[in-house]
C-alpha beads as a LAMMPS data file, in Angstrom:
LAMMPS data file: protein, C-alpha beads

258 atoms
257 bonds

1 atom types
1 bond types

-500.0 500.0 xlo xhi
-500.0 500.0 ylo yhi
-500.0 500.0 zlo zhi

Masses

1 110.0

Atoms # bond

1 1 1 37.321 86.091 -70.775
2 1 1 39.400 84.361 -68.126
3 1 1 37.776 84.698 -64.729
4 1 1 39.504 87.759 -63.284
5 1 1 39.269 86.359 -59.771
6 1 1 41.284 83.308 -60.802
7 1 1 43.885 85.347 -62.667
8 1 1 46.314 85.982 -59.842
9 1 1 48.577 88.323 -61.810
10 1 1 47.197 91.139 -63.971
11 1 1 48.760 91.526 -67.397
12 1 1 49.008 95.258 -66.755
13 1 1 48.617 97.006 -63.420
14 1 1 48.850 100.580 -62.166
15 1 1 49.142 101.407 -58.481
16 1 1 48.693 104.868 -57.046
17 1 1 49.553 106.844 -60.167
18 1 1 49.836 110.598 -59.576
19 1 1 50.215 113.190 -62.326
20 1 1 50.239 116.933 -61.680
21 1 1 50.274 119.860 -64.075
22 1 1 51.204 122.801 -61.905
23 1 1 48.403 123.175 -59.389
24 1 1 46.116 120.833 -61.293
25 1 1 46.150 117.179 -60.263
26 1 1 45.093 115.044 -63.232
27 1 1 45.674 111.756 -61.418
28 1 1 45.402 111.543 -57.654
29 1 1 46.410 107.977 -56.866
30 1 1 44.858 106.072 -59.767
31 1 1 44.760 102.268 -59.840
32 1 1 43.969 99.882 -62.699
33 1 1 44.183 96.139 -63.319
34 1 1 43.888 94.460 -66.715
35 1 1 43.575 90.678 -66.642
36 1 1 44.392 88.111 -69.338
37 1 1 41.902 87.782 -72.182
38 1 1 39.520 90.553 -71.142
39 1 1 38.171 93.799 -72.527
40 1 1 38.399 96.435 -69.795
41 1 1 36.436 99.598 -70.577
42 1 1 37.545 102.857 -68.968
43 1 1 34.809 105.448 -68.635
44 1 1 34.655 108.804 -66.922
45 1 1 33.411 112.353 -67.272
46 1 1 35.558 115.054 -68.855
47 1 1 38.426 115.857 -66.504
48 1 1 38.233 112.496 -64.741
49 1 1 41.819 111.660 -65.708
50 1 1 41.157 108.997 -68.347
51 1 1 43.568 110.476 -70.878
52 1 1 46.327 110.983 -68.319
53 1 1 45.915 107.420 -67.077
54 1 1 46.147 105.972 -70.574
55 1 1 49.107 108.178 -71.482
56 1 1 50.986 106.868 -68.440
57 1 1 50.186 103.256 -69.373
58 1 1 51.247 103.809 -72.999
59 1 1 54.463 105.677 -72.227
60 1 1 53.277 109.007 -73.617
61 1 1 53.528 110.553 -70.146
62 1 1 55.561 109.770 -67.019
63 1 1 53.663 109.690 -63.719
64 1 1 55.016 111.813 -60.867
65 1 1 54.311 109.041 -58.375
66 1 1 53.093 105.460 -58.409
67 1 1 54.115 102.181 -59.991
68 1 1 53.224 100.151 -63.070
69 1 1 53.613 96.406 -63.554
70 1 1 53.552 94.161 -66.617
71 1 1 52.941 90.491 -65.790
72 1 1 53.989 91.238 -62.213
73 1 1 57.290 92.927 -63.138
74 1 1 57.692 96.624 -62.479
75 1 1 58.102 98.751 -65.605
76 1 1 58.916 102.394 -66.272
77 1 1 58.408 104.109 -69.608
78 1 1 60.374 107.139 -70.767
79 1 1 58.353 107.302 -73.982
80 1 1 55.965 105.305 -76.222
81 1 1 58.817 103.235 -77.743
82 1 1 59.515 101.801 -74.272
83 1 1 55.905 100.630 -73.953
84 1 1 55.903 99.272 -77.508
85 1 1 59.125 97.380 -76.835
86 1 1 57.376 95.321 -74.138
87 1 1 54.237 94.700 -76.213
88 1 1 51.870 97.566 -75.347
89 1 1 50.304 99.170 -78.428
90 1 1 47.952 102.164 -78.396
91 1 1 45.522 103.396 -81.055
92 1 1 44.719 107.039 -80.334
93 1 1 41.576 108.793 -81.489
94 1 1 43.631 110.730 -84.048
95 1 1 44.764 107.343 -85.519
96 1 1 48.248 108.596 -86.535
97 1 1 48.063 107.120 -90.017
98 1 1 49.909 108.521 -93.035
99 1 1 47.183 109.136 -95.662
100 1 1 49.508 109.138 -98.686
101 1 1 51.033 105.751 -97.824
102 1 1 49.380 102.432 -98.593
103 1 1 47.908 99.999 -96.069
104 1 1 51.046 97.870 -95.720
105 1 1 53.312 100.907 -95.361
106 1 1 51.053 102.271 -92.628
107 1 1 51.056 98.999 -90.734
108 1 1 54.869 99.027 -90.681
109 1 1 55.193 102.785 -90.144
110 1 1 58.276 103.326 -87.997
111 1 1 59.043 99.594 -88.142
112 1 1 59.970 99.261 -91.804
113 1 1 61.564 95.948 -92.748
114 1 1 64.736 95.892 -94.829
115 1 1 65.577 93.314 -97.486
116 1 1 68.193 90.718 -96.570
117 1 1 71.836 91.201 -97.444
118 1 1 73.837 94.288 -98.436
119 1 1 70.861 95.947 -100.153
120 1 1 69.124 96.167 -96.813
121 1 1 72.024 96.626 -94.411
122 1 1 74.054 99.056 -96.529
123 1 1 71.636 100.648 -98.970
124 1 1 68.636 100.465 -96.568
125 1 1 66.295 99.079 -99.206
126 1 1 62.810 98.483 -97.803
127 1 1 61.293 95.011 -98.202
128 1 1 57.951 96.154 -99.639
129 1 1 56.981 92.685 -100.824
130 1 1 57.625 91.140 -97.415
131 1 1 55.767 93.921 -95.590
132 1 1 52.764 93.539 -97.885
133 1 1 52.699 89.788 -97.337
134 1 1 52.870 90.145 -93.550
135 1 1 50.296 92.950 -93.538
136 1 1 47.886 90.781 -95.547
137 1 1 48.426 87.883 -93.130
138 1 1 47.701 90.155 -90.150
139 1 1 44.490 91.461 -91.716
140 1 1 43.363 87.948 -92.656
141 1 1 44.068 86.690 -89.135
142 1 1 41.786 89.371 -87.734
143 1 1 39.143 88.564 -90.326
144 1 1 39.193 92.058 -91.853
145 1 1 37.555 91.478 -95.226
146 1 1 36.925 95.119 -96.107
147 1 1 40.588 95.729 -96.992
148 1 1 41.267 93.637 -100.076
149 1 1 43.994 95.677 -101.783
150 1 1 46.982 96.000 -99.467
151 1 1 48.560 98.555 -101.826
152 1 1 45.604 100.941 -101.573
153 1 1 46.429 104.410 -100.233
154 1 1 44.935 105.023 -96.782
155 1 1 43.558 108.405 -97.904
156 1 1 41.111 106.529 -100.168
157 1 1 39.681 104.487 -97.271
158 1 1 36.576 105.170 -95.214
159 1 1 36.796 106.119 -91.543
160 1 1 36.021 102.578 -90.452
161 1 1 38.617 101.110 -92.784
162 1 1 41.272 103.521 -91.479
163 1 1 40.387 102.494 -87.942
164 1 1 40.716 98.843 -88.996
165 1 1 44.228 99.522 -90.319
166 1 1 45.232 101.188 -87.045
167 1 1 43.745 98.378 -84.938
168 1 1 45.362 95.704 -87.128
169 1 1 48.720 97.462 -86.745
170 1 1 48.317 97.493 -82.963
171 1 1 47.281 93.826 -82.913
172 1 1 50.190 92.812 -85.137
173 1 1 52.775 94.337 -82.806
174 1 1 50.986 94.406 -79.448
175 1 1 52.040 91.091 -77.966
176 1 1 50.740 91.905 -74.461
177 1 1 48.142 94.715 -74.473
178 1 1 46.169 96.815 -76.977
179 1 1 44.796 100.185 -75.829
180 1 1 42.024 101.741 -77.932
181 1 1 41.130 105.409 -77.374
182 1 1 37.577 106.226 -78.544
183 1 1 37.811 103.886 -81.573
184 1 1 34.203 104.456 -82.700
185 1 1 33.894 108.192 -81.959
186 1 1 33.803 109.392 -85.579
187 1 1 32.180 106.331 -87.158
188 1 1 28.700 105.475 -88.367
189 1 1 26.625 102.565 -87.095
190 1 1 27.901 99.965 -89.583
191 1 1 31.558 100.928 -89.241
192 1 1 31.266 101.053 -85.451
193 1 1 29.908 97.529 -85.544
194 1 1 32.926 96.392 -87.533
195 1 1 35.318 97.922 -84.988
196 1 1 33.434 96.306 -82.093
197 1 1 33.740 92.989 -83.925
198 1 1 37.494 93.608 -84.212
199 1 1 37.684 94.154 -80.454
200 1 1 35.897 90.849 -79.927
201 1 1 38.341 89.160 -82.308
202 1 1 41.301 90.494 -80.318
203 1 1 39.777 89.044 -77.146
204 1 1 39.232 85.708 -78.883
205 1 1 42.955 85.669 -79.685
206 1 1 43.653 86.101 -75.970
207 1 1 44.896 89.660 -76.331
208 1 1 43.628 91.878 -73.495
209 1 1 42.178 95.232 -74.541
210 1 1 41.704 98.532 -72.711
211 1 1 38.834 100.433 -74.327
212 1 1 38.331 104.128 -73.580
213 1 1 34.894 105.228 -74.717
214 1 1 32.062 107.677 -74.073
215 1 1 29.626 105.416 -75.921
216 1 1 27.808 103.494 -73.188
217 1 1 25.977 101.038 -75.499
218 1 1 29.318 100.087 -77.084
219 1 1 30.938 99.723 -73.657
220 1 1 28.174 97.478 -72.379
221 1 1 28.226 95.435 -75.588
222 1 1 31.906 94.451 -75.564
223 1 1 33.365 95.045 -72.075
224 1 1 33.932 92.288 -69.539
225 1 1 34.605 94.825 -66.778
226 1 1 34.097 98.594 -66.618
227 1 1 36.586 100.798 -64.783
228 1 1 34.879 104.034 -63.704
229 1 1 37.287 106.960 -63.367
230 1 1 36.234 109.964 -61.311
231 1 1 38.182 113.001 -60.078
232 1 1 41.561 111.518 -60.964
233 1 1 41.002 108.147 -59.304
234 1 1 39.190 104.878 -59.820
235 1 1 35.739 105.155 -58.302
236 1 1 34.913 101.467 -58.740
237 1 1 34.821 98.604 -61.230
238 1 1 31.492 97.194 -62.389
239 1 1 30.329 94.691 -65.007
240 1 1 27.504 94.793 -67.567
241 1 1 25.826 92.113 -65.451
242 1 1 26.123 93.910 -62.104
243 1 1 25.068 97.418 -63.177
244 1 1 22.865 99.091 -65.759
245 1 1 24.086 101.875 -68.027
246 1 1 22.170 104.418 -65.942
247 1 1 23.777 103.165 -62.734
248 1 1 27.271 103.324 -64.258
249 1 1 26.684 106.876 -65.489
250 1 1 25.354 107.891 -62.064
251 1 1 28.581 106.661 -60.416
252 1 1 30.644 108.357 -63.138
253 1 1 28.989 111.739 -62.559
254 1 1 28.836 111.475 -58.775
255 1 1 25.048 111.245 -58.670
256 1 1 25.366 107.862 -56.958
257 1 1 27.918 106.406 -54.574
258 1 1 30.307 103.747 -55.869

Bonds

1 1 1 2
2 1 2 3
3 1 3 4
4 1 4 5
5 1 5 6
6 1 6 7
7 1 7 8
8 1 8 9
9 1 9 10
10 1 10 11
11 1 11 12
12 1 12 13
13 1 13 14
14 1 14 15
15 1 15 16
16 1 16 17
17 1 17 18
18 1 18 19
19 1 19 20
20 1 20 21
21 1 21 22
22 1 22 23
23 1 23 24
24 1 24 25
25 1 25 26
26 1 26 27
27 1 27 28
28 1 28 29
29 1 29 30
30 1 30 31
31 1 31 32
32 1 32 33
33 1 33 34
34 1 34 35
35 1 35 36
36 1 36 37
37 1 37 38
38 1 38 39
39 1 39 40
40 1 40 41
41 1 41 42
42 1 42 43
43 1 43 44
44 1 44 45
45 1 45 46
46 1 46 47
47 1 47 48
48 1 48 49
49 1 49 50
50 1 50 51
51 1 51 52
52 1 52 53
53 1 53 54
54 1 54 55
55 1 55 56
56 1 56 57
57 1 57 58
58 1 58 59
59 1 59 60
60 1 60 61
61 1 61 62
62 1 62 63
63 1 63 64
64 1 64 65
65 1 65 66
66 1 66 67
67 1 67 68
68 1 68 69
69 1 69 70
70 1 70 71
71 1 71 72
72 1 72 73
73 1 73 74
74 1 74 75
75 1 75 76
76 1 76 77
77 1 77 78
78 1 78 79
79 1 79 80
80 1 80 81
81 1 81 82
82 1 82 83
83 1 83 84
84 1 84 85
85 1 85 86
86 1 86 87
87 1 87 88
88 1 88 89
89 1 89 90
90 1 90 91
91 1 91 92
92 1 92 93
93 1 93 94
94 1 94 95
95 1 95 96
96 1 96 97
97 1 97 98
98 1 98 99
99 1 99 100
100 1 100 101
101 1 101 102
102 1 102 103
103 1 103 104
104 1 104 105
105 1 105 106
106 1 106 107
107 1 107 108
108 1 108 109
109 1 109 110
110 1 110 111
111 1 111 112
112 1 112 113
113 1 113 114
114 1 114 115
115 1 115 116
116 1 116 117
117 1 117 118
118 1 118 119
119 1 119 120
120 1 120 121
121 1 121 122
122 1 122 123
123 1 123 124
124 1 124 125
125 1 125 126
126 1 126 127
127 1 127 128
128 1 128 129
129 1 129 130
130 1 130 131
131 1 131 132
132 1 132 133
133 1 133 134
134 1 134 135
135 1 135 136
136 1 136 137
137 1 137 138
138 1 138 139
139 1 139 140
140 1 140 141
141 1 141 142
142 1 142 143
143 1 143 144
144 1 144 145
145 1 145 146
146 1 146 147
147 1 147 148
148 1 148 149
149 1 149 150
150 1 150 151
151 1 151 152
152 1 152 153
153 1 153 154
154 1 154 155
155 1 155 156
156 1 156 157
157 1 157 158
158 1 158 159
159 1 159 160
160 1 160 161
161 1 161 162
162 1 162 163
163 1 163 164
164 1 164 165
165 1 165 166
166 1 166 167
167 1 167 168
168 1 168 169
169 1 169 170
170 1 170 171
171 1 171 172
172 1 172 173
173 1 173 174
174 1 174 175
175 1 175 176
176 1 176 177
177 1 177 178
178 1 178 179
179 1 179 180
180 1 180 181
181 1 181 182
182 1 182 183
183 1 183 184
184 1 184 185
185 1 185 186
186 1 186 187
187 1 187 188
188 1 188 189
189 1 189 190
190 1 190 191
191 1 191 192
192 1 192 193
193 1 193 194
194 1 194 195
195 1 195 196
196 1 196 197
197 1 197 198
198 1 198 199
199 1 199 200
200 1 200 201
201 1 201 202
202 1 202 203
203 1 203 204
204 1 204 205
205 1 205 206
206 1 206 207
207 1 207 208
208 1 208 209
209 1 209 210
210 1 210 211
211 1 211 212
212 1 212 213
213 1 213 214
214 1 214 215
215 1 215 216
216 1 216 217
217 1 217 218
218 1 218 219
219 1 219 220
220 1 220 221
221 1 221 222
222 1 222 223
223 1 223 224
224 1 224 225
225 1 225 226
226 1 226 227
227 1 227 228
228 1 228 229
229 1 229 230
230 1 230 231
231 1 231 232
232 1 232 233
233 1 233 234
234 1 234 235
235 1 235 236
236 1 236 237
237 1 237 238
238 1 238 239
239 1 239 240
240 1 240 241
241 1 241 242
242 1 242 243
243 1 243 244
244 1 244 245
245 1 245 246
246 1 246 247
247 1 247 248
248 1 248 249
249 1 249 250
250 1 250 251
251 1 251 252
252 1 252 253
253 1 253 254
254 1 254 255
255 1 255 256
256 1 256 257
257 1 257 258
């Protein structure tokens, strides 16, 4: 990771985000900074505002107050396509894959490529061959060797393989930031290890990652910094070197001061 202290401008920054749902305040002035080439884990107890924070950063939700910046420039998102247009990709826990479609079709879901010429512009013919070639290149670049047949239907894949497809899709189109929401929640030990390796590969490519997770061993294995969310705000930021898992959990639950 680049030394965060020497990175003068965060890739992605949130300042004082507020989100209310009636009388419930989900975010009460939340801040976040993501620096180049780092994995930033976001942890917090249920109701801490993690989901609301990530939804604001990914365009799925508009904050009532506060500001967001991408490479120092203020941004506002009216929906996920706005965030995607500037290079922010999110993989939600539900994955949002289409089981009946193959791997390549899932990677280009909503971004289908058309063939050149009148067949594409007039008759809207999809360039399946080109999409399969690019999908294979993206998987190879990430070193995903468990997905050999790009034409394989996603419904035939294991949980870890489906997660790999979703992460590869985010990496292929996320030019600035990839946000991963509980990527190992439903996976076994081996498949979780593969996803953690993928996260490390994204960092090696210089792509900063926000990782939301309840799994403390996974967080401490891959995170450069750990953002602790509590009661709708950032309690503090720690590192695996500065704090133990028990200390981080104590801050998260309010048993210890930040």
